[in-house]
ZAFIPA-417952 format. One record per residue (C-alpha): residue number from 1; residue in three letters; chain; z, y, x. Coordinates in nm, 2 decimals. Layout:
% ZAFIPA-417952
 num residu chaine      w      v      u
 NUM    ALA      A      Z      Y      X
...
% end
This chain:
% ZAFIPA-417952
 num residu chaine      w      v      u
   1    UNK      A  -0.39  -3.59   2.45
   2    UNK      A  -0.54  -3.68   2.79
   3    UNK      A  -0.63  -3.41   3.03
   4    UNK      A  -1.00  -3.38   3.10
   5    UNK      A  -1.15  -3.22   3.41
   6    UNK      A  -1.49  -3.05   3.38
   7    UNK      A  -1.69  -2.87   3.64
   8    UNK      A  -1.68  -2.49   3.59
   9    UNK      A  -2.04  -2.47   3.47
  10    UNK      A  -1.99  -2.75   3.22
  11    UNK      A  -1.68  -2.59   3.09
  12    UNK      A  -1.86  -2.26   3.06
  13    UNK      A  -2.15  -2.42   2.86
  14    UNK      A  -1.90  -2.61   2.64
  15    UNK      A  -1.72  -2.29   2.55
  16    UNK      A  -2.02  -2.06   2.50
  17    UNK      A  -2.26  -2.31   2.33
  18    UNK      A  -2.04  -2.54   2.13
  19    UNK      A  -1.68  -2.41   2.16
  20    UNK      A  -1.55  -2.76   2.25
  21    UNK      A  -1.38  -2.68   2.58
  22    UNK      A  -1.05  -2.87   2.57
  23    UNK      A  -0.71  -2.76   2.71
  24    UNK      A  -0.40  -2.94   2.83
  25    UNK      A  -0.12  -3.03   2.59
  26    UNK      A   0.08  -2.72   2.68
  27    UNK      A  -0.22  -2.49   2.59
  28    UNK      A  -0.34  -2.66   2.27
  29    UNK      A  -0.14  -2.42   2.05
  30    UNK      A  -0.13  -2.12   2.29
  31    UNK      A  -0.44  -2.12   2.51
  32    UNK      A  -0.38  -1.76   2.63
  33    UNK      A   0.00  -1.72   2.66
  34    UNK      A   0.17  -1.38   2.70
  35    UNK      A   0.52  -1.29   2.82
  36    UNK      A   0.63  -1.14   2.49
  37    UNK      A   0.49  -1.42   2.26
  38    UNK      A   0.73  -1.53   1.99
  39    UNK      A   0.71  -1.91   2.00
  40    UNK      A   0.85  -2.13   1.72
  41    UNK      A   0.87  -2.51   1.76
  42    UNK      A   0.69  -2.75   1.53
  43    UNK      A   0.71  -3.12   1.47
  44    UNK      A   0.56  -3.35   1.73
  45    UNK      A   0.62  -3.11   2.01
  46    UNK      A   0.37  -2.85   1.88
  47    UNK      A   0.43  -2.48   1.86
  48    UNK      A   0.35  -2.18   1.64
  49    UNK      A   0.29  -1.86   1.84
  50    UNK      A   0.33  -1.51   1.69
  51    UNK      A   0.28  -1.16   1.81
  52    UNK      A   0.51  -0.86   1.74
  53    UNK      A   0.36  -0.58   1.54
  54    UNK      A   0.59  -0.28   1.58
  55    UNK      A   0.57   0.07   1.43
  56    UNK      A   0.73   0.31   1.68
  57    UNK      A   0.88   0.50   1.39
  58    UNK      A   1.25   0.46   1.50
  59    UNK      A   1.53   0.24   1.37
  60    UNK      A   1.60   0.42   1.03
  61    UNK      A   1.62   0.19   0.74
  62    UNK      A   1.33   0.38   0.58
  63    UNK      A   1.11   0.39   0.89
  64    UNK      A   0.78   0.33   0.71
  65    UNK      A   0.44   0.38   0.88
  66    UNK      A   0.18   0.57   0.68
  67    UNK      A  -0.19   0.48   0.74
  68    UNK      A  -0.52   0.43   0.56
  69    UNK      A  -0.68   0.10   0.47
  70    UNK      A  -1.04   0.07   0.38
  71    UNK      A  -1.37   0.18   0.53
  72    UNK      A  -1.66   0.38   0.38
  73    UNK      A  -1.90   0.11   0.50
  74    UNK      A  -1.75  -0.12   0.24
  75    UNK      A  -1.85   0.10  -0.05
  76    UNK      A  -1.63   0.15  -0.35
  77    UNK      A  -1.45  -0.18  -0.28
  78    UNK      A  -1.30  -0.05   0.04
  79    UNK      A  -1.25   0.32  -0.05
  80    UNK      A  -1.01   0.45   0.21
  81    UNK      A  -0.66   0.45   0.06
  82    UNK      A  -0.33   0.58   0.19
  83    UNK      A  -0.05   0.32   0.21
  84    UNK      A   0.28   0.28   0.39
  85    UNK      A   0.42  -0.03   0.56
  86    UNK      A   0.76  -0.12   0.70
  87    UNK      A   0.88  -0.39   0.94
  88    UNK      A   1.08  -0.71   0.87
  89    UNK      A   1.30  -0.71   1.17
  90    UNK      A   1.50  -0.43   1.34
  91    UNK      A   1.48  -0.46   1.72
  92    UNK      A   1.68  -0.27   1.98
  93    UNK      A   1.36  -0.16   2.16
  94    UNK      A   0.99  -0.21   2.15
  95    UNK      A   0.69  -0.11   2.37
  96    UNK      A   0.65   0.18   2.13
  97    UNK      A   1.01   0.31   2.12
  98    UNK      A   1.28   0.36   2.37
  99    UNK      A   1.54   0.31   2.09
 100    UNK      A   1.55   0.09   1.79
 101    UNK      A   1.23   0.00   1.61
 102    UNK      A   1.10  -0.21   1.33
 103    UNK      A   0.85  -0.50   1.37
 104    UNK      A   0.70  -0.79   1.19
 105    UNK      A   0.55  -1.10   1.35
 106    UNK      A   0.20  -1.22   1.28
 107    UNK      A   0.03  -1.54   1.40
 108    UNK      A  -0.14  -1.50   1.73
 109    UNK      A  -0.41  -1.74   1.63
 110    UNK      A  -0.55  -1.89   1.31
 111    UNK      A  -0.35  -2.19   1.21
 112    UNK      A  -0.52  -2.49   1.37
 113    UNK      A  -0.60  -2.84   1.25
 114    UNK      A  -0.36  -2.98   1.50
 115    UNK      A  -0.07  -2.76   1.36
 116    UNK      A  -0.16  -2.87   1.01
 117    UNK      A  -0.14  -3.24   1.12
 118    UNK      A   0.19  -3.18   1.29
 119    UNK      A   0.35  -3.07   0.96
 120    UNK      A   0.15  -3.26   0.70
 121    UNK      A   0.08  -3.58   0.91
 122    UNK      A  -0.28  -3.59   0.78
 123    UNK      A  -0.57  -3.62   0.81
 124    UNK      A  -0.57  -3.81   1.13
 125    UNK      A  -0.88  -3.64   1.27
 126    UNK      A  -0.68  -3.31   1.28
 127    UNK      A  -0.45  -3.43   1.56
 128    UNK      A  -0.52  -3.26   1.89
 129    UNK      A  -0.79  -3.04   1.73
 130    UNK      A  -0.79  -2.67   1.83
 131    UNK      A  -1.03  -2.57   1.56
 132    UNK      A  -0.89  -2.35   1.28
 133    UNK      A  -0.80  -2.54   0.97
 134    UNK      A  -1.04  -2.46   0.69
 135    UNK      A  -1.18  -2.60   0.37
 136    UNK      A  -0.84  -2.60   0.22
 137    UNK      A  -0.71  -2.42  -0.09
 138    UNK      A  -0.47  -2.13  -0.11
 139    UNK      A  -0.22  -2.38  -0.26
 140    UNK      A  -0.25  -2.62   0.03
 141    UNK      A  -0.20  -2.34   0.28
 142    UNK      A   0.11  -2.23   0.08
 143    UNK      A   0.24  -2.59   0.08
 144    UNK      A   0.19  -2.62   0.45
 145    UNK      A   0.39  -2.30   0.51
 146    UNK      A   0.67  -2.41   0.27
 147    UNK      A   0.71  -2.75   0.44
 148    UNK      A   0.70  -2.59   0.79
 149    UNK      A   0.97  -2.34   0.68
 150    UNK      A   1.19  -2.62   0.56
 151    UNK      A   1.14  -2.81   0.89
 152    UNK      A   1.23  -2.50   1.09
 153    UNK      A   1.55  -2.44   0.88
 154    UNK      A   1.65  -2.80   0.92
 155    UNK      A   1.56  -2.85   1.29
 156    UNK      A   1.52  -2.51   1.47
 157    UNK      A   1.71  -2.25   1.28
 158    UNK      A   1.85  -2.09   1.60
 159    UNK      A   1.49  -2.02   1.72
 160    UNK      A   1.40  -1.81   1.42
 161    UNK      A   1.44  -1.43   1.45
 162    UNK      A   1.71  -1.30   1.21
 163    UNK      A   1.77  -0.99   1.01
 164    UNK      A   2.12  -0.92   0.87
 165    UNK      A   2.23  -1.27   0.98
 166    UNK      A   1.96  -1.44   0.77
 167    UNK      A   1.68  -1.62   0.94
 168    UNK      A   1.32  -1.51   0.87
 169    UNK      A   1.07  -1.72   0.69
 170    UNK      A   0.69  -1.77   0.73
 171    UNK      A   0.44  -1.67   0.46
 172    UNK      A   0.08  -1.56   0.42
 173    UNK      A   0.04  -1.19   0.53
 174    UNK      A  -0.01  -0.92   0.28
 175    UNK      A  -0.35  -0.74   0.30
 176    UNK      A  -0.18  -0.43   0.44
 177    UNK      A   0.01  -0.63   0.71
 178    UNK      A  -0.32  -0.80   0.81
 179    UNK      A  -0.53  -0.49   0.83
 180    UNK      A  -0.27  -0.29   1.02
 181    UNK      A  -0.25  -0.56   1.28
 182    UNK      A  -0.63  -0.60   1.29
 183    UNK      A  -0.68  -0.23   1.36
 184    UNK      A  -0.43  -0.24   1.65
 185    UNK      A  -0.13  -0.10   1.47
 186    UNK      A   0.07   0.17   1.64
 187    UNK      A  -0.05   0.06   1.98
 188    UNK      A  -0.37   0.27   1.94
 189    UNK      A  -0.42   0.63   1.86
 190    UNK      A  -0.54   0.76   1.52
 191    UNK      A  -0.90   0.79   1.61
 192    UNK      A  -0.92   0.43   1.75
 193    UNK      A  -0.72   0.30   1.45
 194    UNK      A  -0.98   0.45   1.21
 195    UNK      A  -1.28   0.29   1.38
 196    UNK      A  -1.45  -0.01   1.22
 197    UNK      A  -1.32  -0.24   1.50
 198    UNK      A  -1.06  -0.18   1.76
 199    UNK      A  -1.28  -0.29   2.04
 200    UNK      A  -1.49  -0.10   2.30
 201    UNK      A  -1.84  -0.01   2.18
 202    UNK      A  -2.10  -0.29   2.24
 203    UNK      A  -1.84  -0.55   2.34
 204    UNK      A  -1.78  -0.72   2.00
 205    UNK      A  -1.90  -1.06   2.13
 206    UNK      A  -1.62  -1.06   2.38
 207    UNK      A  -1.36  -1.05   2.11
 208    UNK      A  -1.50  -1.21   1.79
 209    UNK      A  -1.72  -1.50   1.67
 210    UNK      A  -2.00  -1.40   1.44
 211    UNK      A  -2.34  -1.55   1.35
 212    UNK      A  -2.63  -1.60   1.58
 213    UNK      A  -2.71  -1.69   1.94
 214    UNK      A  -2.52  -1.39   2.08
 215    UNK      A  -2.20  -1.54   1.95
 216    UNK      A  -2.11  -1.85   1.74
 217    UNK      A  -2.45  -2.02   1.71
 218    UNK      A  -2.33  -2.05   1.35
 219    UNK      A  -2.06  -2.29   1.43
 220    UNK      A  -1.68  -2.26   1.40
 221    UNK      A  -1.50  -2.22   1.73
 222    UNK      A  -1.16  -2.33   1.87
 223    UNK      A  -0.88  -2.08   1.85
 224    UNK      A  -0.81  -1.83   2.13
 225    UNK      A  -1.13  -1.87   2.34
 226    UNK      A  -1.22  -1.50   2.34
 227    UNK      A  -1.03  -1.18   2.43
 228    UNK      A  -0.74  -1.07   2.20
 229    UNK      A  -0.71  -0.73   2.04
 230    UNK      A  -0.48  -0.47   2.18
 231    UNK      A  -0.18  -0.64   2.02
 232    UNK      A  -0.26  -0.98   2.18
 233    UNK      A  -0.40  -1.13   1.85
 234    UNK      A  -0.71  -1.35   1.86
 235    UNK      A  -1.00  -1.40   1.62
 236    UNK      A  -0.89  -1.16   1.34
 237    UNK      A  -1.23  -1.03   1.24
 238    UNK      A  -1.44  -1.34   1.29
 239    UNK      A  -1.44  -1.72   1.33
 240    UNK      A  -1.29  -1.79   0.99
 241    UNK      A  -1.20  -1.54   0.72
 242    UNK      A  -0.83  -1.55   0.64
 243    UNK      A  -0.62  -1.58   0.33
 244    UNK      A  -0.36  -1.33   0.23
 245    UNK      A  -0.09  -1.34  -0.04
 246    UNK      A  -0.22  -1.02  -0.20
 247    UNK      A  -0.40  -1.03  -0.53
 248    UNK      A  -0.74  -0.86  -0.54
 249    UNK      A  -0.76  -0.52  -0.70
 250    UNK      A  -1.07  -0.30  -0.66
 251    UNK      A  -0.85   0.00  -0.56
 252    UNK      A  -0.60  -0.20  -0.35
 253    UNK      A  -0.30  -0.14  -0.57
 254    UNK      A  -0.42  -0.04  -0.91
 255    UNK      A  -0.65  -0.19  -1.17
 256    UNK      A  -0.69  -0.55  -1.28
 257    UNK      A  -0.55  -0.83  -1.06
 258    UNK      A  -0.79  -1.11  -0.99
 259    UNK      A  -0.81  -1.38  -0.73
 260    UNK      A  -0.65  -1.35  -0.38
 261    UNK      A  -0.77  -1.12  -0.10
 262    UNK      A  -0.94  -1.28   0.20
 263    UNK      A  -0.97  -1.06   0.51
 264    UNK      A  -1.22  -1.05   0.79
 265    UNK      A  -1.56  -1.21   0.84
 266    UNK      A  -1.64  -1.56   0.99
 267    UNK      A  -1.88  -1.75   1.21
 268    UNK      A  -2.17  -1.70   0.96
 269    UNK      A  -2.11  -1.33   0.92
 270    UNK      A  -2.35  -1.07   1.07
 271    UNK      A  -2.19  -0.90   1.36
 272    UNK      A  -2.29  -0.56   1.23
 273    UNK      A  -2.08  -0.62   0.92
 274    UNK      A  -1.75  -0.72   1.09
 275    UNK      A  -1.48  -0.45   1.04
 276    UNK      A  -1.11  -0.44   1.01
 277    UNK      A  -1.12  -0.34   0.65
 278    UNK      A  -1.35  -0.62   0.54
 279    UNK      A  -1.21  -0.78   0.22
 280    UNK      A  -1.34  -1.03  -0.04
 281    UNK      A  -1.20  -1.17  -0.36
 282    UNK      A  -1.15  -1.55  -0.34
 283    UNK      A  -1.10  -1.79  -0.63
 284    UNK      A  -0.78  -1.97  -0.68
 285    UNK      A  -0.98  -2.22  -0.89
 286    UNK      A  -1.36  -2.27  -0.84
 287    UNK      A  -1.61  -2.39  -1.10
 288    UNK      A  -1.83  -2.69  -1.01
 289    UNK      A  -2.16  -2.59  -1.16
 290    UNK      A  -2.28  -2.95  -1.18
 291    UNK      A  -1.98  -3.11  -1.34
 292    UNK      A  -1.84  -2.81  -1.52
 293    UNK      A  -1.49  -2.89  -1.38
 294    UNK      A  -1.24  -2.65  -1.22
 295    UNK      A  -1.04  -2.73  -0.91
 296    UNK      A  -0.86  -2.53  -0.64
 297    UNK      A  -1.11  -2.33  -0.44
 298    UNK      A  -1.20  -2.43  -0.08
 299    UNK      A  -1.45  -2.29   0.17
 300    UNK      A  -1.56  -2.41   0.51
 301    UNK      A  -1.55  -2.05   0.63
 302    UNK      A  -1.19  -1.97   0.51
 303    UNK      A  -0.86  -2.04   0.69
 304    UNK      A  -0.53  -1.85   0.74
 305    UNK      A  -0.27  -1.73   0.98
 306    UNK      A   0.10  -1.67   0.91
 307    UNK      A   0.35  -1.38   0.91
 308    UNK      A   0.72  -1.41   0.99
 309    UNK      A   0.91  -1.20   0.73
 310    UNK      A   1.26  -1.13   0.60
 311    UNK      A   1.46  -1.01   0.30
 312    UNK      A   1.48  -0.64   0.24
 313    UNK      A   1.85  -0.67   0.14
 314    UNK      A   1.99  -0.96   0.34
 315    UNK      A   2.36  -0.86   0.29
 316    UNK      A   2.59  -0.59   0.16
 317    UNK      A   2.60  -0.39   0.48
 318    UNK      A   2.23  -0.34   0.48
 319    UNK      A   2.23  -0.25   0.11
 320    UNK      A   2.50   0.01   0.18
 321    UNK      A   2.32   0.16   0.48
 322    UNK      A   2.00   0.19   0.27
 323    UNK      A   2.20   0.35  -0.01
 324    UNK      A   2.35   0.60   0.23
 325    UNK      A   2.01   0.69   0.37
 326    UNK      A   1.82   0.71   0.04
 327    UNK      A   1.86   1.08  -0.05
 328    UNK      A   1.78   1.19   0.30
 329    UNK      A   1.47   0.97   0.30
 330    UNK      A   1.36   1.10  -0.05
 331    UNK      A   1.40   1.46   0.06
 332    UNK      A   1.22   1.41   0.39
 333    UNK      A   0.97   1.14   0.49
 334    UNK      A   0.92   1.01   0.14
 335    UNK      A   0.76   1.34   0.03
 336    UNK      A   0.44   1.26   0.23
 337    UNK      A   0.42   0.89   0.15
 338    UNK      A   0.19   0.74  -0.12
 339    UNK      A   0.46   0.65  -0.37
 340    UNK      A   0.58   1.01  -0.39
 341    UNK      A   0.24   1.17  -0.35
 342    UNK      A   0.10   0.96  -0.64
 343    UNK      A   0.33   1.16  -0.88
 344    UNK      A   0.32   1.48  -0.68
 345    UNK      A   0.16   1.81  -0.80
 346    UNK      A  -0.21   1.85  -0.75
 347    UNK      A  -0.16   2.10  -0.47
 348    UNK      A   0.06   1.87  -0.28
 349    UNK      A  -0.19   1.58  -0.31
 350    UNK      A  -0.47   1.82  -0.21
 351    UNK      A  -0.26   1.95   0.08
 352    UNK      A  -0.20   1.60   0.21
 353    UNK      A  -0.58   1.53   0.19
 354    UNK      A  -0.66   1.86   0.34
 355    UNK      A  -0.43   1.79   0.63
 356    UNK      A  -0.60   1.46   0.69
 357    UNK      A  -0.94   1.62   0.67
 358    UNK      A  -0.83   1.87   0.93
 359    UNK      A  -0.73   1.58   1.15
 360    UNK      A  -1.07   1.43   1.12
 361    UNK      A  -1.23   1.77   1.19
 362    UNK      A  -1.02   1.80   1.51
 363    UNK      A  -1.13   1.45   1.61
 364    UNK      A  -1.50   1.56   1.55
 365    UNK      A  -1.44   1.86   1.78
 366    UNK      A  -1.30   1.64   2.05
 367    UNK      A  -1.58   1.38   2.02
 368    UNK      A  -1.84   1.65   2.04
 369    UNK      A  -1.67   1.80   2.34
 370    UNK      A  -1.67   1.46   2.52
 371    UNK      A  -2.04   1.41   2.45
 372    UNK      A  -2.14   1.75   2.58
 373    UNK      A  -2.14   2.11   2.51
 374    UNK      A  -2.09   2.20   2.14
 375    UNK      A  -2.37   2.43   2.02
 376    UNK      A  -2.28   2.76   1.86
 377    UNK      A  -2.44   2.65   1.53
 378    UNK      A  -2.23   2.33   1.52
 379    UNK      A  -1.91   2.52   1.61
 380    UNK      A  -1.98   2.77   1.34
 381    UNK      A  -2.03   2.49   1.08
 382    UNK      A  -1.69   2.33   1.18
 383    UNK      A  -1.52   2.67   1.16
 384    UNK      A  -1.67   2.72   0.81
 385    UNK      A  -1.55   2.38   0.70
 386    UNK      A  -1.20   2.46   0.82
 387    UNK      A  -1.21   2.79   0.64
 388    UNK      A  -1.33   2.62   0.32
 389    UNK      A  -1.04   2.38   0.33
 390    UNK      A  -0.80   2.68   0.34
 391    UNK      A  -0.99   2.85   0.06
 392    UNK      A  -0.97   2.54  -0.16
 393    UNK      A  -0.59   2.52  -0.11
 394    UNK      A  -0.54   2.88  -0.19
 395    UNK      A  -0.76   2.85  -0.51
 396    UNK      A  -0.56   2.55  -0.62
 397    UNK      A  -0.23   2.73  -0.58
 398    UNK      A  -0.35   3.02  -0.79
 399    UNK      A  -0.47   2.79  -1.06
 400    UNK      A  -0.14   2.60  -1.05
 401    UNK      A   0.05   2.93  -1.11
 402    UNK      A  -0.16   3.01  -1.41
 403    UNK      A  -0.14   2.65  -1.54
 404    UNK      A   0.24   2.64  -1.50
 405    UNK      A   0.28   2.96  -1.70
 406    UNK      A   0.05   2.83  -1.98
 407    UNK      A   0.24   2.50  -2.02
 408    UNK      A   0.58   2.68  -2.01
 409    UNK      A   0.46   2.92  -2.28
 410    UNK      A   0.34   2.63  -2.50
 411    UNK      A   0.65   2.42  -2.44
 412    UNK      A   0.89   2.71  -2.51
 413    UNK      A   0.71   2.80  -2.83
 414    UNK      A   0.71   2.45  -2.95
 415    UNK      A   1.09   2.43  -2.88
 416    UNK      A   1.15   2.74  -3.08
 417    UNK      A   0.94   2.61  -3.36
 418    UNK      A   1.15   2.29  -3.36
 419    UNK      A   1.46   2.50  -3.38
 420    UNK      A   1.33   2.70  -3.68
 421    UNK      A   1.21   2.39  -3.87
 422    UNK      A   1.54   2.21  -3.81
 423    UNK      A   1.72   2.50  -3.97
 424    UNK      A   1.53   2.45  -4.29
 425    UNK      A   1.64   2.09  -4.34
 426    UNK      A   2.01   2.16  -4.44
 427    UNK      A   1.90   2.42  -4.69
 428    UNK      A   1.63   2.19  -4.84
 429    UNK      A   1.89   1.91  -4.86
 430    UNK      A   2.12   2.13  -5.07
 431    UNK      A   1.82   2.22  -5.30
 432    UNK      A   1.74   1.85  -5.34
 433    UNK      A   2.09   1.77  -5.44
 434    UNK      A   2.09   2.05  -5.70
 435    UNK      A   1.76   1.93  -5.84
 436    UNK      A   1.87   1.57  -5.86
 437    UNK      A   2.20   1.68  -6.04
 438    UNK      A   1.99   1.88  -6.29
 439    UNK      A   1.75   1.58  -6.32
 440    UNK      A   1.45   1.80  -6.25
 441    UNK      A   1.21   1.52  -6.14
 442    UNK      A   0.91   1.74  -6.06
 443    UNK      A   1.12   1.98  -5.85
 444    UNK      A   1.28   1.68  -5.66
 445    UNK      A   0.93   1.54  -5.58
 446    UNK      A   0.82   1.88  -5.46
 447    UNK      A   1.13   1.92  -5.23
 448    UNK      A   1.08   1.56  -5.10
 449    UNK      A   0.72   1.64  -5.01
 450    UNK      A   0.83   1.95  -4.84
 451    UNK      A   1.10   1.76  -4.65
 452    UNK      A   0.84   1.51  -4.54
 453    UNK      A   0.62   1.79  -4.41
 454    UNK      A   0.90   1.95  -4.21
 455    UNK      A   0.99   1.62  -4.05
 456    UNK      A   0.63   1.56  -3.96
 457    UNK      A   0.60   1.91  -3.81
 458    UNK      A   0.91   1.83  -3.60
 459    UNK      A   0.77   1.51  -3.47
 460    UNK      A   0.43   1.67  -3.39
 461    UNK      A   0.60   1.96  -3.22
 462    UNK      A   0.83   1.73  -3.02
 463    UNK      A   0.52   1.54  -2.90
 464    UNK      A   0.36   1.86  -2.79
 465    UNK      A   0.68   1.98  -2.63
 466    UNK      A   0.71   1.65  -2.42
 467    UNK      A   0.35   1.67  -2.31
 468    UNK      A   0.40   2.03  -2.20
 469    UNK      A   0.69   1.93  -1.99
 470    UNK      A   0.50   1.63  -1.85
 471    UNK      A   0.21   1.86  -1.75
 472    UNK      A   0.46   2.07  -1.54
 473    UNK      A   0.50   1.77  -1.32
 474    UNK      A   0.14   1.80  -1.21
 475    UNK      A   0.19   2.14  -1.05
 476    UNK      A   0.40   2.25  -0.75
 477    UNK      A   0.78   2.33  -0.81
 478    UNK      A   0.72   2.68  -0.68
 479    UNK      A   0.46   2.74  -0.95
 480    UNK      A   0.69   2.61  -1.22
 481    UNK      A   0.97   2.84  -1.09
 482    UNK      A   0.74   3.14  -1.08
 483    UNK      A   0.61   3.05  -1.43
 484    UNK      A   0.96   3.05  -1.58
 485    UNK      A   1.04   3.39  -1.42
 486    UNK      A   0.71   3.53  -1.55
 487    UNK      A   0.77   3.40  -1.91
 488    UNK      A   1.13   3.51  -1.90
 489    UNK      A   1.00   3.86  -1.83
 490    UNK      A   0.75   3.83  -2.11
 491    UNK      A   1.03   3.75  -2.36
 492    UNK      A   1.26   4.02  -2.22
 493    UNK      A   0.99   4.28  -2.28
 494    UNK      A   0.97   4.17  -2.64
 495    UNK      A   1.35   4.15  -2.68
 496    UNK      A   1.32   3.79  -2.80
 497    UNK      A   1.69   3.71  -2.74
 498    UNK      A   1.70   3.37  -2.91
 499    UNK      A   1.39   3.25  -2.73
 500    UNK      A   1.54   3.37  -2.40
 501    UNK      A   1.85   3.16  -2.46
 502    UNK      A   1.65   2.86  -2.56
 503    UNK      A   1.43   2.89  -2.25
 504    UNK      A   1.73   2.78  -2.03
 505    UNK      A   1.73   2.44  -2.22
 506    UNK      A   1.35   2.41  -2.17
 507    UNK      A   1.39   2.48  -1.80
 508    UNK      A   1.66   2.22  -1.77
 509    UNK      A   1.44   1.96  -1.93
 510    UNK      A   1.15   2.06  -1.69
 511    UNK      A   1.38   2.02  -1.39
 512    UNK      A   1.50   1.69  -1.50
 513    UNK      A   1.14   1.56  -1.55
 514    UNK      A   1.02   1.69  -1.21
 515    UNK      A   1.32   1.50  -1.05
 516    UNK      A   1.29   1.17  -1.24
 517    UNK      A   0.93   1.17  -1.35
 518    UNK      A   1.03   1.04  -1.69
 519    UNK      A   1.04   1.20  -2.04
 520    UNK      A   1.39   1.17  -2.21
 521    UNK      A   1.24   1.21  -2.56
 522    UNK      A   1.53   1.12  -2.78
 523    UNK      A   1.80   1.32  -2.60
 524    UNK      A   1.57   1.63  -2.57
 525    UNK      A   1.48   1.60  -2.93
 526    UNK      A   1.85   1.59  -3.03
 527    UNK      A   1.94   1.89  -2.81
 528    UNK      A   1.66   2.10  -2.95
 529    UNK      A   1.73   2.01  -3.31
 530    UNK      A   2.10   2.07  -3.27
 531    UNK      A   2.07   2.39  -3.07
 532    UNK      A   2.28   2.66  -3.24
 533    UNK      A   2.09   2.97  -3.11
 534    UNK      A   2.32   3.05  -2.81
% end
């Protein structure tokens, strides 16, 4: 590509009005280089540039970062949701940590037409073009990535970051990886992370291309012309929307899986709608309304960027380290992360939400303090909100104690009923044998009907027992423990010795469920039916 020299004013107009300002060969794929860019070679002397996204959570093998995706501005499709994310590569240090840290690497720019040509050798008009590639299907993007990976493995393996001795590989980002990077990751504080965009108020046009004369003039722009976000990443919220490898679900990770998720807005999006959480469902296959045929979906406003990732278990050493750290992780950090909280007692989930609400209240105090003196009335309302959160948590704990006791009582009574019904079966079997020997047909039929009733009672009681144990998993362990102590005292006062002995089995089943979150129906049934009263 020949160098072209423009007068400054002509260059300015080209960039602002049409976005056609051209760069030298060395700047085609990295128009705004940074010292810590991760640069991978490409065919034909081209490069793919990535930026590190680190977490600042230390070098532990379970160093996840907890954060929230979504934005109330997006309605029910972007309901703020807690997630946790980990890195792909363990580094000795990062700008966020003096010691080891975890990072992943995301494309600094949207993949350009020139980069597509470098790997795919077509179409010819893509060569030397700094515009983001668009109007291609998800499958074509995936094919480009697969072919580029293979070229890297065959020609530049030493240039690829490794984890556990295995080189990383490129893929489309997940929705959570994309949004974490778009928000500024761990390089911004919590208040800035939660903002709709990570940019200074009123300066969106300096960072993103959106519709209208203040920005794109409704035309796609070349990569990297505007300022990057705090992580050094360009054009995430505008220019073209971007594919991810995540399937679309209304509530992020539950519900029906549909098309794929595209993130961000584009050069035809209203600037007021651009936000880090912006997400749309895109078709893998689009219907042509005229011909009635289906073909891979493509849009002029949709492109992609890549992520460099790795295996979770690249070798036995890593697998062993993760196994060694598992219990400590589960007893510590994991307790506050979404996977554990999703099956935690109601009070635990409410406490996590209450803690987050308290954080937002504190941010509100700080923001009001910065904007001027807080009036006495406003301060009083904030204090009342804080007190209300505490009252809610106290009320929930009280309700959990009562609920735990009720479910323990129901479960223990069902267990004792099972024991009593089971004792009837051997006696009934003896009576049946005697009736058959005496050829008393009517008596045999009556005993068989009674046996059927007993077995049905046992199955119904077992179902009720299992449900009672499962319900104990919805309350705090402390409430369950208190409930067993309270019910034990209830049985002691009534001198119900057999039920007291059986209660130890019920408590063991409850503890097993709260640990594993699974009902062991068959084994529990066998233990209760074979229990001998001691």
